[in-house]
C-alpha positions in Angstrom: 4.5 -5.5 72.9 7.3 -8.1 72.9 7.8 -10.4 70.0 9.4 -13.8 70.5 10.4 -15.7 67.3 11.2 -19.4 67.4 11.5 -21.9 64.7 8.3 -23.4 65.9 5.9 -20.5 66.5 5.6 -16.8 66.7 3.5 -15.5 69.6 2.5 -12.0 70.6 2.9 -12.0 74.4 0.6 -9.2 75.4 -2.4 -10.7 73.7 -3.5 -14.3 73.1 -5.8 -13.3 70.2 -3.2 -14.1 67.6 -1.0 -17.2 67.4 0.8 -18.7 64.5 1.3 -22.4 64.5 4.2 -24.2 62.8 2.1 -25.0 59.7 1.0 -21.3 59.4 4.6 -20.2 59.6 5.5 -22.8 56.9 2.7 -21.6 54.7 3.9 -18.0 55.1 7.4 -19.0 54.2 6.1 -21.0 51.2 4.0 -18.1 50.0 7.0 -15.7 50.3 9.2 -18.3 48.5 6.6 -18.6 45.6 6.4 -14.8 45.4 10.2 -14.6 45.0 10.2 -17.4 42.4 7.5 -15.5 40.4 9.7 -12.4 40.6 12.7 -14.4 39.4 10.7 -15.8 36.5 9.5 -12.3 35.5 13.1 -11.1 35.5 14.0 -14.1 33.3 11.2 -13.2 30.9 12.5 -9.7 30.6 15.8 -11.1 29.4 14.2 -12.8 26.4 14.2 -10.8 23.1 10.9 -10.1 21.5 10.5 -10.2 17.8 7.8 -8.4 15.8 7.4 -8.9 12.1 6.0 -6.0 10.2 5.6 -5.6 6.4 4.7 -2.2 5.1 4.4 -2.0 1.3 4.8 1.3 -0.4 3.1 0.1 -3.5 -0.5 -1.2 -3.7 -0.8 -4.9 -4.7 -2.7 -3.9 -7.9 0.2 -1.7 -9.0 2.9 -4.4 -8.6 4.2 -6.2 -11.7 2.2 -9.3 -12.4 4.2 -12.4 -13.3 2.2 -14.6 -15.8 5.1 -16.2 -17.8 8.9 -16.4 -17.9 9.2 -13.4 -20.2 7.7 -11.2 -17.4 10.3 -12.4 -14.9 13.1 -12.0 -17.5 12.0 -8.4 -18.2 12.1 -7.5 -14.5 15.5 -9.2 -13.9 17.0 -7.8 -17.0 15.9 -4.2 -16.2 17.5 -4.5 -12.7 20.7 -6.2 -13.8 23.9 -4.2 -13.8 24.9 -4.5 -17.5 28.5 -3.7 -16.6 28.6 -7.1 -14.7 26.3 -9.4 -16.8 29.3 -10.5 -18.9 31.9 -10.1 -16.2 30.8 -11.9 -12.9 28.1 -14.3 -12.0 25.3 -12.9 -9.8 22.3 -14.6 -8.2 19.0 -12.7 -7.6 15.6 -13.7 -6.4 12.1 -12.2 -7.2 9.5 -12.8 -4.5 5.8 -13.1 -5.3 2.6 -12.8 -3.4 -0.3 -15.2 -3.7 -1.5 -13.4 -6.8 1.9 -13.7 -8.5 2.5 -10.0 -8.0 6.1 -8.9 -7.4 6.9 -8.1 -3.7 10.6 -7.6 -3.9 13.8 -8.3 -5.9 17.0 -9.0 -4.0 20.6 -9.5 -5.1 21.5 -12.6 -3.1 25.2 -12.9 -4.1 27.9 -11.9 -6.5 30.6 -14.4 -7.3 33.4 -14.8 -9.8 33.6 -15.6 -13.4 32.5 -19.2 -13.0 30.1 -19.3 -10.1 28.3 -17.7 -7.1 26.6 -18.9 -4.0 22.8 -19.5 -3.7 22.2 -20.0 0.0 18.7 -21.5 0.6 18.7 -20.2 4.2 19.1 -16.6 3.0 16.5 -17.1 0.2 13.9 -18.5 2.6 14.7 -16.1 5.4 13.7 -13.3 3.1 10.7 -15.2 1.7 9.4 -15.7 5.2 9.9 -12.0 6.2 8.0 -11.0 3.1 5.3 -13.6 3.6 6.0 -14.6 0.0 4.0 -17.4 -1.6 6.3 -18.0 -4.5 9.7 -17.0 -5.8 11.7 -16.9 -9.1 15.4 -17.6 -9.0 17.7 -16.0 -11.5 21.4 -16.0 -12.2 23.6 -15.0 -15.1 26.3 -16.9 -17.0 29.1 -14.5 -17.9 30.2 -16.9 -20.6 26.9 -16.2 -22.5 25.9 -19.9 -22.4 22.2 -20.4 -21.5 22.6 -24.1 -20.8 22.2 -25.0 -17.1 25.2 -26.7 -15.4 24.8 -29.8 -13.2 25.2 -27.4 -10.2 22.4 -25.2 -11.6 20.1 -28.3 -11.8 21.0 -29.5 -8.3 20.7 -26.2 -6.5 17.4 -25.6 -8.2 16.1 -29.0 -6.9 17.5 -28.3 -3.4 15.7 -24.9 -3.2 12.5 -26.3 -4.7 12.4 -29.1 -2.1 13.0 -26.6 0.7 10.2 -24.4 -0.7 7.9 -27.4 -0.8 8.5 -27.9 2.9 7.6 -24.3 3.7 4.8 -24.2 1.1 6.6 -21.6 -0.9 6.6 -22.4 -4.7 9.7 -22.0 -6.8 7.9 -20.7 -9.8 10.9 -20.6 -12.1 14.6 -20.4 -12.4 15.9 -18.0 -15.1 19.5 -18.1 -16.5 20.2 -14.9 -18.3 23.0 -13.5 -20.4 23.4 -10.4 -22.5 21.9 -12.3 -25.4 18.7 -13.8 -23.9 17.4 -16.2 -21.2 16.7 -19.8 -20.4 13.6 -20.7 -18.3 13.6 -24.0 -16.2 9.8 -23.7 -16.1 9.5 -23.4 -19.9 11.8 -26.4 -20.4 9.9 -28.6 -17.9 12.9 -28.7 -15.5 10.8 -27.8 -12.4 
């Protein structure tokens, strides 16, 4: 059997039973090209990272602290605050709540200096989304002992509240604490 290959046709010489026309040959090339393109696309898909979000709670929802009022939030924050730092440096923490206002997690967002710390909304809501939180309570201390919110405290609370509104995550309260007590934005109608 002798095979002759031209750009127009492929013919098997010993038999006339099989003949490829130019359109058949083009179809075959196109099929082969599409297969190669599919393989290239599969290779590209394998180069994309896959993300899987999983949340495994170690505590049953009914056993988590229930936040009904500002005093409940204050008690949790105060019991987890480093008393060696409360009058020394400013810290910012966030308590995340589920739909039933049960505590999911408490994180220390930042530690600053004597007169301020950073409250980055991106970090706050990254954690909220990972936890599938429905609400959160903000908290920071004033090392000076003053429980009066500063203009920055008011503006950052509003900024975080607006971001939460967009994501359907409620900012339930913002607590300012000191070694002598606390101030609740919610209790004072500032939310």
